[in-house]
C-alpha positions in Angstrom: -37.1 7.3 -26.5 -34.5 8.9 -28.7 -33.4 10.9 -25.6 -33.0 7.7 -23.6 -30.8 6.1 -26.3 -28.7 9.2 -26.7 -28.1 9.3 -22.9 -27.2 5.6 -23.0 -24.8 6.3 -25.8 -23.1 9.0 -23.8 -22.9 6.7 -20.8 -21.4 3.9 -22.9 -18.8 6.3 -24.1 -17.8 7.1 -20.5 -17.8 3.4 -19.7 -15.5 2.7 -22.7 -13.1 5.4 -21.5 -13.1 3.9 -18.0 -12.5 0.5 -19.4 -9.6 1.7 -21.6 -8.0 3.5 -18.6 -8.3 0.4 -16.4 -6.9 -1.8 -19.2 -3.7 0.2 -19.4 -3.1 0.4 -15.7 -0.8 -2.3 -14.4 -1.7 -3.8 -11.1 0.6 -3.8 -8.1 0.5 -6.9 -5.9 2.6 -8.7 -3.4 4.1 -8.0 0.0 7.5 -7.3 1.7 8.9 -7.0 5.1 11.0 -4.3 6.7 13.0 -4.4 10.0 14.4 -1.6 12.1 18.0 -0.8 11.3 20.7 -1.3 12.7 19.5 -4.9 13.2 19.1 -5.9 16.8 18.5 -2.4 18.2 15.0 -1.1 18.6 14.8 2.6 19.0 11.1 3.0 18.1 8.8 3.9 21.0 5.1 3.0 21.4 2.3 2.8 23.8 -1.4 1.9 23.3 -2.0 5.4 22.1 1.3 6.6 20.6 3.8 5.4 18.1 7.2 6.8 17.1 9.0 4.9 14.4 12.7 4.7 13.7 13.5 6.5 10.5 16.0 3.9 9.3 14.7 0.4 8.2 15.9 -2.5 6.1 14.2 -4.8 3.6 14.4 -8.2 5.2 14.1 -10.4 2.2 10.5 -11.5 2.4 9.4 -10.0 -0.9 6.6 -11.5 -2.9 4.8 -10.5 -6.1 6.2 -7.5 -8.0 8.5 -6.6 -5.1 10.5 -9.9 -5.5 12.1 -8.5 -8.6 12.0 -4.8 -8.0 13.1 -4.3 -4.4 16.6 -5.7 -3.5 17.1 -7.6 -0.3 18.9 -5.6 2.5 18.3 -2.2 0.8 17.3 0.8 3.0 13.8 2.0 3.8 13.1 5.5 5.1 10.4 5.8 7.7 8.5 9.0 8.6 9.8 10.9 11.6 6.3 12.1 12.6 5.0 10.8 16.0 1.5 9.4 15.9 -0.7 10.2 18.9 -4.3 9.6 19.9 -4.3 6.0 18.7 -6.8 3.5 19.9 -8.4 0.1 19.1 -10.6 1.9 16.5 -9.0 3.1 13.3 -7.5 6.5 13.7 -7.6 8.7 10.6 -4.2 9.9 9.4 -3.0 11.8 6.3 0.8 11.1 6.2 2.5 11.2 2.8 5.7 9.1 2.4 5.1 7.2 5.6 7.6 4.8 4.1 9.8 5.2 1.1 11.7 2.3 -0.4 14.4 1.6 -1.3 17.9 3.1 -1.4 21.3 1.4 -1.4 22.8 0.1 1.8 26.5 0.7 2.4 27.0 -2.1 4.9 25.3 -5.0 3.0 26.2 -3.5 -0.4 22.6 -3.9 -1.6 21.3 -1.8 -4.4 18.1 0.2 -4.1 15.2 0.3 -6.5 15.6 1.9 -9.9 15.2 4.8 -9.5 16.1 4.9 -5.8 13.1 5.1 -3.4 10.8 4.2 -6.2 7.8 3.3 -4.0 6.0 5.5 -1.4 3.4 4.3 1.1 0.9 7.0 2.2 -0.8 6.2 5.5 -4.6 6.8 5.8 -5.6 5.0 9.0 -3.8 3.1 11.9 -5.2 0.9 14.6 -3.7 -0.5 17.8 -4.8 -4.2 17.8 -2.9 -5.1 21.0 0.1 -7.3 21.7 2.5 -4.6 20.6 1.0 -4.7 17.1 -0.5 -2.0 14.9 -2.3 -2.3 11.6 -2.8 0.4 9.0 -4.3 1.2 5.6 -3.2 3.5 2.9 -2.1 3.8 -0.7 1.1 2.5 -2.4 2.5 4.7 -5.1 5.1 3.9 -7.9 6.9 7.2 -8.6 7.7 6.0 -12.1 4.0 5.6 -13.0 4.6 2.1 -14.3 2.1 0.6 -11.8 -1.2 2.1 -10.8 -1.7 3.6 -7.3 -2.9 0.7 -5.2 -4.7 0.3 -1.8 -2.3 -1.4 0.6 -2.2 -2.5 4.3 0.6 -2.6 6.8 1.3 -4.5 10.0 3.8 -3.2 12.6 4.8 -5.8 15.1 7.2 -5.0 17.9 7.2 -8.4 19.6 10.2 -10.8 19.2 9.3 -14.3 18.1 11.8 -17.1 19.1 14.2 -18.0 16.4 13.9 -14.9 14.3 16.9 -14.5 12.0 19.4 -11.8 12.8 17.0 -10.6 15.6 14.7 -9.3 12.9 11.7 -10.3 15.0 12.3 -7.4 17.4 10.6 -5.1 15.0 8.9 -5.9 11.7 6.9 -4.1 9.2 4.9 -5.9 6.5 3.3 -4.1 3.6 0.7 -5.9 1.4 -0.5 -4.4 -1.9 -4.0 -5.3 -3.0 -4.6 -5.6 -6.7 -7.1 -3.2 -8.3 -10.2 -4.8 -9.9 -9.8 -6.4 -13.2 -10.9 -4.3 -16.2 -13.5 -6.9 -17.1 -15.1 -6.6 -13.6 -15.2 -2.8 -13.9 -16.8 -3.0 -17.3 -19.4 -5.5 -16.1 -20.3 -3.2 -13.2 -20.6 -0.2 -15.4 -22.8 -2.1 -17.9 -25.1 -3.2 -15.1 -25.4 0.3 -13.8 -26.2 1.7 -17.2 -28.8 -1.0 -17.9 -30.5 -0.3 -14.6 -30.5 3.5 -15.2 -31.9 3.1 -18.8 -34.7 0.8 -17.5 -35.8 3.3 -14.9 -35.8 6.1 -17.5 -37.9 4.0 -19.9 -40.5 3.2 -17.2 -40.6 6.9 -16.2 
């Protein structure tokens, strides 16, 4: 019995450390849109199985969440130059660091970049052709300053042009959405449940 309680004590210590780590990590949340740059000219190429993005993009002013205050409107976004091939209607596994980096100052609009410049990186993990000139992807969003925790994120790449799009931005759009990490209380409750279940099985054994 003493062994069981000792093991439980060790696990509670691990749980406490996990809780403390989660409590100090600041969540990333929100979304923002990018458009191909220069505005009105689409140089990206794509088919149902391939995708080649333009390396220059622009924040189009649709920021929400943390991005609303951290990413200036009309600042530049760098896209990866790597051509993606072998895409299909099923998620294709990728491992592309810095698929998008944002943002840096734009000389035409006079917009400032993030502080520091190119503060955020999106790493692509999977991408899927969902039809109608649209691709979706999953990956991880990183804050190079470490102020926010690395966060799962999703992207939508849409090459169609909806009527009435401002400044022809609808010709190409990229939307990134950050998904908040679980709350520390939720993590602690999950760990407590797992520990209790493990201790009960050990006691019965």
